[in-house]
C-alpha positions in Angstrom: 111.0 40.7 4.3 112.7 42.6 7.6 110.6 45.3 9.7 112.7 47.9 11.4 111.6 48.7 14.2 109.5 45.6 14.5 107.2 46.7 17.2 105.6 47.3 19.1 105.1 51.3 18.4 103.8 53.3 21.4 103.0 57.1 20.5 102.1 58.1 24.0 99.6 60.5 25.3 98.3 62.8 22.2 95.6 65.5 22.9 92.9 65.4 21.2 92.6 68.9 19.6 96.5 68.9 19.6 96.7 67.5 15.7 99.2 64.1 14.8 102.2 63.4 17.2 105.3 63.2 15.5 105.8 60.5 12.5 107.9 56.8 13.7 109.4 55.7 10.3 109.4 51.9 9.8 111.7 50.8 7.4 111.3 47.3 5.2 113.9 45.6 3.9 114.3 42.7 1.0 117.1 40.5 2.8 116.8 38.0 0.3 118.2 37.1 -3.2 114.9 37.4 -4.9 113.1 40.6 -5.8 110.6 41.2 -3.1 106.8 41.9 -4.7 104.1 43.6 -2.3 100.9 42.5 -2.9 97.1 42.7 -2.0 97.0 46.6 0.1 100.9 46.7 0.4 101.4 48.8 3.5 97.9 49.1 5.4 96.8 50.0 8.7 94.5 47.6 10.0 92.4 46.4 13.7 90.2 48.6 15.9 91.5 51.7 15.8 93.2 51.9 12.0 91.5 55.2 11.9 93.1 56.8 14.8 96.6 56.2 13.1 97.6 57.9 10.0 100.3 56.8 7.0 102.0 60.1 6.8 104.2 58.9 4.7 105.4 56.1 1.9 108.7 55.8 -0.4 106.6 53.5 -2.4 109.1 51.0 -3.5 107.2 47.9 -5.3 109.5 44.9 -5.9 112.3 45.7 -4.0 115.5 44.1 -5.3 117.8 42.3 -2.9 119.0 44.6 -0.3 117.0 47.3 -1.2 114.7 49.4 1.3 110.5 50.8 1.4 110.1 53.1 4.6 106.5 54.7 5.5 105.3 56.9 8.6 103.5 56.3 10.9 101.7 59.0 13.2 99.3 58.6 16.0 96.0 61.6 15.4 93.5 60.4 18.2 89.7 62.1 17.9 88.3 60.7 20.9 90.3 59.9 24.1 91.5 56.5 25.2 94.1 53.7 24.6 93.7 53.4 20.9 95.9 50.4 19.5 96.1 49.3 15.5 98.6 47.1 13.1 100.5 48.4 10.8 100.4 45.2 7.8 102.8 44.3 5.3 101.7 42.3 2.5 104.1 40.5 0.6 105.2 37.5 -1.8 107.8 36.1 0.9 106.6 32.8 1.3 107.1 32.0 5.0 106.5 35.2 6.2 103.5 36.7 3.6 102.0 39.3 6.6 104.2 41.1 9.0 102.3 42.6 11.9 103.5 45.8 13.5 101.6 46.8 17.0 100.9 50.5 17.4 99.5 51.7 20.5 98.5 55.1 22.0 96.2 57.2 24.4 94.1 60.2 23.5 93.3 62.5 26.2 92.0 65.9 26.4 94.1 68.9 28.8 92.9 72.0 28.6 94.8 74.5 30.6 92.3 78.2 30.9 94.0 81.3 32.5 91.7 84.0 33.8 92.3 87.3 35.6 95.1 88.3 33.6 96.9 90.7 32.6 97.4 92.6 35.9 97.6 96.1 35.9 98.4 97.2 39.6 98.8 101.2 38.6 100.9 103.4 40.6 102.2 102.6 43.8 104.5 104.0 46.5 107.9 102.8 46.9 107.7 103.6 50.5 104.1 101.4 50.9 105.4 97.9 50.8 103.8 95.3 48.3 100.0 96.7 46.4 96.9 94.5 47.8 97.6 91.2 45.9 95.5 90.2 41.9 94.8 86.7 41.3 94.8 84.7 38.4 93.3 81.6 38.1 94.5 78.2 36.3 91.4 75.8 35.5 91.7 72.7 33.4 88.4 72.7 31.3 89.7 69.5 29.8 88.8 65.8 30.4 92.1 64.0 31.6 94.4 65.7 34.4 96.8 68.1 33.5 100.3 68.3 34.9 102.4 71.1 35.4 106.1 71.0 34.1 109.3 72.8 34.9 109.2 75.5 37.2 105.0 75.4 36.9 104.3 79.4 37.9 106.8 81.6 37.5 107.8 85.2 37.3 110.1 85.8 34.6 110.2 88.9 31.8 112.0 92.5 32.1 111.5 93.2 36.6 110.2 90.0 37.6 111.8 91.0 40.7 109.5 94.1 41.2 106.8 91.6 41.6 106.4 88.5 43.6 103.9 85.6 44.0 102.4 85.9 47.6 100.3 82.6 47.5 99.6 79.8 45.4 97.2 76.9 45.7 99.7 74.4 44.3 97.3 72.2 43.0 99.5 69.6 41.0 98.1 67.7 39.0 94.5 69.4 38.2 91.9 66.9 37.6 89.0 68.0 35.2 87.2 70.7 36.0 89.7 72.0 39.0 91.2 75.1 39.5 94.7 76.5 41.2 94.8 80.2 41.9 97.9 82.4 42.1 98.2 85.8 43.6 100.4 88.2 42.8 101.8 91.5 44.8 103.2 94.3 43.1 106.2 95.9 45.2 108.5 98.5 43.3 112.0 98.9 44.7 112.4 102.1 42.2 110.4 104.8 40.1 109.0 104.3 36.6 107.0 102.0 34.8 107.6 97.5 35.4 106.6 95.0 33.6 107.0 91.2 33.8 105.4 88.4 33.0 103.5 85.1 35.3 104.7 82.2 33.4 102.6 78.9 34.0 104.1 75.2 32.2 102.0 72.5 31.5 102.0 69.0 29.4 98.8 70.9 27.3 99.7 69.7 24.1 98.2 72.8 22.8 99.7 75.4 25.4 102.3 74.1 26.9 103.1 77.6 27.9 100.9 80.7 28.8 101.7 83.6 30.2 100.1 86.4 32.0 101.3 90.1 31.6 102.0 92.1 34.7 102.5 95.8 34.8 102.9 98.6 37.3 104.5 101.7 38.1 106.7 102.7 41.2 106.4 106.0 42.3 107.8 108.3 44.9 105.0 110.9 46.7 107.1 112.5 49.5 105.9 115.7 51.7 108.1 117.4 53.6 106.6 120.9 55.8 109.0 123.6 56.9 108.7 126.5 59.3 106.8 125.1 61.9 105.6 124.6 64.8 104.7 128.4 65.0 104.6 129.9 68.1 102.9 133.5 68.2 103.7 134.8 71.7 102.0 137.1 73.3 99.3 139.5 71.3 96.7 141.2 72.6 92.9 140.6 72.2 92.7 144.4 71.0 95.5 144.3 68.3 94.3 142.6 66.0 96.4 139.7 63.8 100.0 139.6 64.3 102.1 139.2 61.9 102.2 136.4 59.5 104.0 132.8 59.9 104.5 131.1 57.0 104.7 127.4 56.4 106.2 125.6 53.3 105.5 122.7 52.0 107.9 120.8 49.1 107.1 117.7 47.2 110.7 115.5 47.8 109.1 113.2 45.7 109.6 112.2 42.3 105.9 112.6 41.2 103.0 114.7 41.4 101.8 115.1 44.7 98.3 115.9 45.4 96.4 117.5 48.2 92.9 115.4 49.4 89.7 116.6 51.2 90.3 120.3 53.0 93.9 120.5 52.0 95.1 122.5 54.3 93.2 123.6 57.2 92.8 124.8 60.7 92.1 122.5 63.3 92.2 121.3 67.3 91.1 123.2 70.4 91.5 126.7 68.6 91.3 127.4 65.4 89.4 130.1 65.4 92.0 132.1 67.2 94.1 131.9 64.2 93.4 132.6 60.3 95.3 131.7 56.9 95.8 134.7 55.5 97.4 133.6 52.2 98.0 130.2 50.4 100.3 130.0 46.9 97.4 126.5 46.2 99.5 124.8 43.6 97.5 121.5 43.5 99.4 119.1 42.3 102.9 119.7 43.2 105.4 118.3 40.6 108.2 117.2 42.0 110.6 119.5 43.8 108.0 122.4 43.7 106.8 124.1 47.0 103.5 125.3 48.0 103.2 128.1 50.6 100.7 129.3 53.8 100.9 131.9 55.4 99.2 132.0 59.6 98.4 134.6 62.0 97.1 134.5 65.2 93.8 136.7 66.3 92.6 136.0 69.8 89.4 137.4 70.4 89.6 136.0 74.5 92.9 136.1 76.7 94.4 133.0 77.9 96.9 130.3 76.2 95.2 128.9 72.7 96.5 126.6 70.9 95.7 125.0 67.1 96.6 122.9 64.3 97.5 123.9 60.4 96.4 120.2 58.9 97.6 119.2 55.4 95.8 116.1 53.8 97.4 114.8 50.4 97.8 111.5 49.0 101.3 110.8 50.3 100.3 107.5 51.3 103.0 106.9 54.5 102.2 110.9 55.5 98.7 111.4 54.4 98.0 114.0 57.3 100.5 116.2 58.5 99.7 118.5 61.5 101.8 121.9 62.1 100.8 123.0 65.6 100.1 126.6 66.4 100.3 128.3 69.4 100.1 131.8 71.0 98.6 133.8 74.1 95.7 136.1 74.0 96.6 139.2 76.6 94.2 142.1 77.6 96.5 145.0 78.2 94.5 148.4 79.0 95.6 151.3 80.6 93.5 152.3 83.3 93.1 155.6 85.0 92.5 155.1 89.0 90.4 157.8 89.8 89.0 156.0 93.2 91.3 152.8 94.4 90.1 149.8 96.4 91.3 151.4 100.0 91.7 149.2 102.8 90.9 150.1 106.7 91.5 148.5 110.1 88.2 147.5 111.4 90.3 148.7 114.7 90.7 151.9 113.7 92.3 153.8 116.6 93.9 156.9 117.4 98.3 156.4 116.3 97.0 152.5 115.4 99.4 152.7 112.8 97.6 151.2 110.5 99.6 150.5 107.3 103.2 150.5 109.5 104.0 147.3 107.0 102.3 144.8 104.8 103.0 142.3 102.0 101.6 140.5 99.2 100.8 136.9 100.5 100.2 133.7 98.2 96.6 132.8 97.7 95.1 132.0 101.1 91.3 131.8 100.1 92.0 129.5 97.2 90.3 132.1 95.0 93.7 131.8 92.6 94.6 135.2 93.5 96.9 136.8 95.7 96.4 138.6 99.1 97.6 141.0 101.6 98.8 141.0 105.1 98.6 144.2 106.9 100.8 145.3 110.3 99.3 148.0 112.1 101.6 147.7 115.0 99.8 150.0 117.8 96.3 149.2 117.8 95.2 147.7 121.3 91.9 147.2 120.7 89.1 145.0 123.0 91.1 145.5 126.2 94.3 144.3 124.8 97.6 146.3 126.7 98.9 149.2 124.9 100.1 149.0 121.6 100.3 145.2 121.2 99.4 145.3 118.0 97.4 143.6 115.6 97.3 141.9 112.2 95.2 141.9 109.2 94.8 139.7 105.9 93.0 141.0 103.0 91.3 139.1 99.6 93.5 140.7 96.9 90.3 140.7 94.8 87.7 142.1 96.6 89.8 143.7 99.7 87.5 142.2 102.1 88.8 141.4 105.6 90.0 137.3 106.1 91.5 137.4 108.9 92.6 139.0 111.9 95.5 138.1 113.9 96.7 138.7 117.3 100.2 137.5 118.8 99.8 134.6 121.4 101.9 136.7 124.2 100.2 140.4 124.1 102.3 143.1 126.1 102.6 146.5 125.8 104.3 147.9 123.0 105.0 144.1 122.0 104.2 146.1 118.3 102.5 142.8 117.3 102.8 143.5 113.6 105.9 145.9 113.2 107.0 143.1 110.7 104.6 140.8 108.1 105.4 139.1 105.0 103.7 136.5 102.9 105.2 132.6 102.8 105.0 130.2 100.0 102.8 127.7 101.6 104.6 125.6 104.7 101.7 123.1 105.4 101.3 121.3 102.5 97.5 122.6 102.1 98.2 124.5 98.8 97.6 128.2 100.7 99.6 131.3 101.0 100.9 131.7 105.2 101.6 134.4 107.0 104.8 136.0 108.9 104.4 138.3 111.2 107.5 139.9 114.0 106.6 141.6 117.1 110.1 142.9 117.7 109.6 144.8 121.1 108.1 141.2 123.2 109.6 139.4 125.6 107.3 136.7 127.0 108.1 134.8 130.5 111.9 134.8 131.1 112.6 136.8 128.0 114.8 139.4 127.7 113.3 143.1 127.8 112.9 143.6 123.7 114.5 140.4 123.0 111.7 139.9 119.9 109.0 137.0 118.7 108.2 135.6 115.4 105.3 133.8 114.3 103.7 131.9 111.7 100.4 131.8 111.1 98.1 129.6 108.6 96.8 131.5 106.0 94.1 129.2 105.1 92.4 129.3 108.7 94.0 132.2 110.6 95.7 129.4 113.2 98.9 129.5 114.8 101.4 127.1 113.1 104.6 128.2 114.7 106.2 130.6 117.3 109.9 131.5 116.2 112.4 132.5 119.0 116.2 133.4 118.7 118.4 130.9 119.6 120.6 133.6 121.1 117.6 136.1 123.1 119.1 138.7 124.9 117.6 142.3 125.8 117.6 144.7 123.3 117.9 142.4 120.4 115.0 143.3 118.7 114.6 139.7 117.3 112.0 140.3 114.2 112.7 143.7 113.1 112.9 142.2 109.7 111.5 139.1 108.3 110.8 137.7 105.3 109.0 134.9 103.5 110.6 132.8 101.3 110.0 129.8 98.8 112.3 127.1 99.8 115.5 126.9 101.6 116.1 123.2 102.4 114.6 121.2 99.6 112.0 119.8 101.6 108.7 121.5 99.2 107.7 124.0 101.5 108.5 127.7 102.1 110.5 129.1 105.1 111.2 132.1 107.1 114.4 134.6 107.3 114.2 136.3 110.6 116.8 139.5 111.4 117.7 140.5 114.9 119.6 143.8 114.2 121.1 144.6 117.5 121.9 141.1 119.2 125.7 140.8 119.7 126.0 137.1 121.3 129.7 135.9 122.7 132.5 138.2 121.6 130.6 139.3 118.9 131.0 143.5 119.2 127.7 146.0 120.3 124.7 145.4 118.3 126.7 143.4 115.4 123.0 141.6 114.7 122.1 138.3 113.6 119.9 136.2 111.1 118.0 133.0 111.1 116.5 130.6 108.4 113.7 128.6 110.2 111.9 125.6 108.6 108.7 126.5 107.6 107.3 123.3 108.3 108.7 122.7 111.7 109.3 126.1 113.0 113.1 124.5 113.5 116.3 126.7 113.1 117.5 125.3 110.4 120.8 128.2 109.8 122.3 131.1 111.7 123.6 133.8 109.5 126.9 136.2 110.6 128.2 138.8 109.2 131.9 138.2 107.7 132.5 141.6 108.8 131.4 142.0 112.0 131.6 145.7 114.0 129.8 147.8 116.5 126.7 149.0 115.3 127.0 147.2 111.8 123.2 145.7 113.0 123.7 142.7 110.4 119.9 141.6 110.0 118.4 145.4 109.8 116.5 143.9 106.4 116.2 140.1 104.7 115.1 138.8 101.8 116.0 136.3 99.1 117.2 135.4 95.5 114.4 132.8 94.3 117.9 130.7 92.7 120.5 131.6 91.6 122.9 128.9 91.6 120.8 126.4 89.5 120.8 124.3 93.0 116.8 124.4 92.4 116.9 126.3 96.7 116.3 129.9 97.2 119.4 132.0 98.5 119.1 134.7 101.8 120.0 138.0 101.5 120.9 140.2 104.6 121.4 143.5 104.7 123.7 145.1 107.7 122.9 149.2 107.0 125.5 150.9 109.4 129.1 148.6 108.6 131.9 150.1 106.9 134.5 147.9 106.8 138.4 149.0 105.8 138.4 152.0 104.1 134.5 152.5 103.2 133.3 155.6 104.5 130.9 156.0 107.7 127.6 154.2 107.7 128.2 153.1 104.3 126.9 149.6 104.5 126.7 146.4 103.3 124.6 143.5 102.1 125.2 139.9 102.2 124.5 137.1 99.7 124.6 133.6 101.3 124.5 130.1 99.5 120.7 128.0 99.8 120.7 125.1 102.7 122.8 122.5 101.9 120.9 118.9 102.2 122.0 115.1 102.1 121.2 113.1 99.4 121.2 108.9 99.5 121.8 106.8 96.9 122.4 103.4 96.6 123.9 101.1 94.1 122.4 98.6 93.0 118.9 99.8 94.0 118.0 96.0 93.8 116.2 93.4 94.4 119.2 91.3 94.9 118.5 87.7 93.8 120.8 84.8 95.2 119.8 82.5 93.1 119.2 79.0 94.5 121.4 77.8 97.4 122.2 74.5 98.9 121.1 74.6 102.7 124.5 72.6 103.7 127.1 75.1 100.9 127.4 77.7 102.9 127.1 81.2 102.1 127.1 82.5 98.9 129.1 84.8 97.0 129.1 88.3 98.4 127.2 91.0 96.8 128.6 94.7 97.3 126.2 97.7 97.5 127.3 100.9 97.4 126.0 103.9 99.5 127.0 107.1 98.2 126.2 110.9 99.1 124.9 112.5 96.3 124.0 115.7 98.2 126.1 119.3 99.4 125.8 118.6 103.0 127.0 115.7 105.4 124.6 112.2 105.1 124.1 110.6 109.0 122.7 107.2 109.0 120.9 107.3 112.1 118.8 104.3 114.2 119.7 100.8 112.6 121.9 102.8 110.0 122.6 99.4 107.4 120.3 96.4 109.0 118.6 93.3 107.7 114.8 93.0 108.1 112.0 91.4 106.9 110.4 87.8 107.5 113.7 86.2 106.5 116.6 88.3 107.6 118.1 86.0 109.6 118.2 83.8 106.2 121.1 86.8 105.0 124.3 88.0 106.1 126.0 91.4 106.6 129.5 90.1 106.2 131.1 93.4 106.0 130.3 97.3 106.4 132.8 99.9 105.4 131.2 102.0 108.4 131.6 105.4 107.5 129.7 107.9 109.4 128.6 110.3 108.5 129.2 110.4 104.5 130.2 113.8 103.3 129.6 115.0 100.1 130.2 112.3 97.3 131.8 110.1 100.0 130.7 106.3 100.1 129.8 103.4 102.1 130.1 99.7 101.3 128.4 97.0 102.9 128.4 93.0 101.5 125.5 90.5 101.6 125.4 86.8 101.3 122.6 84.6 101.2 123.0 81.5 103.7 119.9 79.5 104.1 119.0 77.3 106.8 115.7 75.6 105.3 114.4 75.3 101.7 112.3 77.1 100.2 112.1 81.0 98.6 113.4 83.2 101.1 113.2 87.2 101.1 114.3 89.9 103.5 115.3 93.9 102.8 118.7 95.9 103.2 117.2 98.9 105.0 119.4 102.3 104.9 118.3 104.8 107.6 119.6 108.7 107.0 118.8 111.9 107.8 118.1 112.3 103.7 114.7 114.6 104.5 113.2 113.2 101.8 114.1 109.5 101.5 114.8 108.9 105.2 114.6 104.8 104.6 116.1 103.5 101.6 115.0 99.7 101.0 116.9 97.3 98.9 114.7 94.0 98.3 116.6 90.7 98.9 115.6 87.1 97.6 117.0 83.8 97.1 115.4 79.8 97.3 117.2 77.7 100.0 117.8 73.8 98.5 118.9 70.8 99.8 120.1 68.5 96.3 121.9 65.4 98.3 124.2 62.7 95.9 124.3 59.2 97.3 126.2 56.4 95.3 125.6 53.0 96.5 127.1 49.5 94.5 131.0 50.1 95.3 133.5 49.5 95.7 133.5 47.5 92.2 136.6 44.5 92.7 136.7 42.7 89.3 139.6 39.9 90.3 141.7 39.0 88.0 141.4 38.6 84.5 143.4 37.7 81.2 144.4 40.4 78.8 
């Protein structure tokens, strides 16, 4: 008798709930020369666990003629866990091998995979919103043997696996009995439509080696688009009812329905009661491509600027709330017939006082937010003042109450203080308007007869700020026959003053040619002398003066001067001229690089660093003059830095440059700092400072041991 395979036969692990294993075939052959007869039980399962194995087939030949075979098939079908062993016993008439035994073994296991949480239905998710919140699947080993995950373990498969992702996986492998593994999946669609996939779990569970969890979700694209705003309604009279309507159009540019939520379309913000929604087409939801129109009107119930929002709320996940700004100004235009106007009277009324000879509006002097009034009374001489000295009065523009009485600091007979008056923008930085007064016949001290004076008074206090004197005083020059306050000629942010002297004729000028002068309101200094380009006898340039707030876009006012008797060329006699001058040019300093300049580390024995070049440019329209030390090194460690070159231009014409070069040459170790200081006549940036820094270090190398003499050495 011969048995193949002779054993042992190892069936490995077999799940106790998994039925029988695959069968193993055993072939019995008669290799003798006489018939082989099977006896007794012939071929049987014996041993301790014989009941855990099964003879699933037996060809049954008995006897076997020489070279004939008989085949049996054995399977392992455990009923309990643990190692199992038995014997396949073959009994025959083979005299020297009557009983042949083939050892059998296998292990009963109990692996039970249990998956909960599925199927995972994610619902709708907007393409612009990123992934959904995660949904979780829990894998539990409900068996008593370890459960091992195999292959890709946990993977996304199916139609649209890329639309889903595993965002978390606790990763246990193997799972002991009762243990769990959790997997979190999210849905992040890249296109619209229904998406499906499968979470595929593979393990050595003999019954369910592959478990599939269905995944589904729908990609949507909710997009709201609002056109028509912002809505600016402009001015509307509070008694005029609502404005014409202005329309906002809401369009669903997405691919799925857009639903309005909450109050849908509402007025919010500061003044919602001043606006109204007069029409709303009301579509809800909006299908893809559809529109909803809203009409809004402005109906102010009080004066002033009004603002609100048209607030639109929807289920567009990335623009759930949209605001369209609304604005308008309520005004109150009322026609009023003045029966008894507010009258202003001089507090010093007298015969021929000429109160009202000249007057002007003044920017607010008393802080009530309203303009005020200045009135000249050029011939008043109250309380013992010289004859026709003159007075000036400042009145509250709202109530007509007297605010200030102004008197000349140089009272004299016939001086006519108040012959001309003007308001001027704030000259002293107190936020209040100020006042200019002329006395064109005053000639105090050694001044020529009727040379004239002008004065700047503080509008808030009435105090004298500056006395203005002609640089070309002469008899009968009438400096102050015209005055005008101006917004700003020189860019210092303060008001300035123009004074006319219609009869001045200094030097070689024709008789009574006239002059006009611009004074700095802040300092009282003369800024500029204006001369007619067509000087002629009796032309009286300066008889009138005024300003254009800003004609050339440079941010500064331009002066206007009249010459009422000029008649140059073929002009008729006394035709007159008006001259329009440019604003006062000013310099503007610029430094490049502006700093700070960091030279880094420099060895104290290494000499100076490489130079850094600094360029100073005049960006203004007038010459830039360097003053004082011009360009200098200052600060705690100024001596550790060196100006190695300076092109030296002074002054700098407009757009011209001056270059300097600096190096760092430390004498001691440590952080060093200094300042490159540039000083000039730039009114608003007279001192420009560039920070400098560097660190002095002391790095020294020392080499010992040399020279090295090795002597002779054979190759």
